C-alpha positions, 0 to 999 in steps of 0.5 A, spaced: 674 763 717 668 768 716 665 768 709 665 776 709 667 779 702 672 785 703 671 790 699 675 797 698 672 804 697 675 811 697 672 817 700 674 824 698 676 830 702 675 835 697 676 843 701 674 850 696 678 856 697 674 858 703 676 852 707 669 848 705 669 840 704 664 839 700 659 833 701 653 830 697 646 828 698 645 820 696 639 819 691 632 816 694 633 809 690 640 808 694 642 804 699 642 810 705 637 814 701 637 821 702 643 821 707 649 826 706 656 823 704 663 825 702 664 823 695 667 817 693 666 810 691 668 802 690 675 800 688 674 796 682 679 790 681 686 791 679 685 798 681 689 803 686 686 807 690 688 815 686 686 812 681 678 809 683 678 815 687 680 819 681 675 815 676 669 815 681 669 823 681 670 824 674 663 819 674 659 822 679 661 829 675 665 832 680 671 834 677 677 833 675 682 831 681 689 834 680 692 831 686 692 827 691 693 826 699 695 822 703 690 817 707 688 820 713 683 815 716 680 808 715 674 805 718 671 798 718 663 797 716 660 790 715 653 790 711 647 786 711 649 783 704 655 779 706 661 784 704 666 788 710 667 795 707 674 797 708 672 805 707 679 810 706 679 818 706 684 822 702 683 829 701 684 831 693 685 837 690 681 838 684 682 842 677 677 847 680 671 847 686 667 853 682 665 849 677 661 844 681 654 844 679 647 840 681 646 839 673 652 835 672 652 830 678 650 823 676 651 820 682 648 825 687 642 829 688 645 834 692 651 837 694 654 843 699 659 845 702 660 846 710 664 849 714 667 846 721 662 849 726 655 846 722 659 839 723 659 840 730 652 842 730 650 837 725 652 832 730 647 835 735 642 835 731 643 828 729 642 827 737 637 831 737 633 828 731 632 834 726 639 833 722 640 838 716 644 834 713 643 827 715 650 825 714 652 817 714 655 817 721 663 813 719 663 820 715 661 825 719 665 821 724 671 823 720 669 829 719 668 831 726 675 828 729 681 829 724 684 836 725 687 834 718 681 834 714 681 842 716 688 843 714 689 847 707 692 842 702 
């Protein structure tokens, strides 16, 4: 029997009108400091996945979700703190992607809009040890391997 506590985490794949994907850089005082990731967070007790992702994106200062897509990927991850995380990735559409500003970000220190060819370069940069965007491994794998990520909403 496992002593791990299971926690669900939702991550939003936000695409702008130019087909770019939104990533944000974690603050330096949190787990995985300065890593780049897709935005999202933990699902609270008695909260459905869509509500959790909408709440997280609002709390993080990213914006208001107007449409949720289906879950397109799931990754299981175990932390050193006896947690088993189930990371669920879903596409979301925001009210307005043009209005995301650094000054409004509450959970991140920076953000970027990236294209697929940039992600392919990131994978090589990580291999060589000189990444421009040091993405958390699971997020990078989802973005690189799932064609549905890059389809328009």
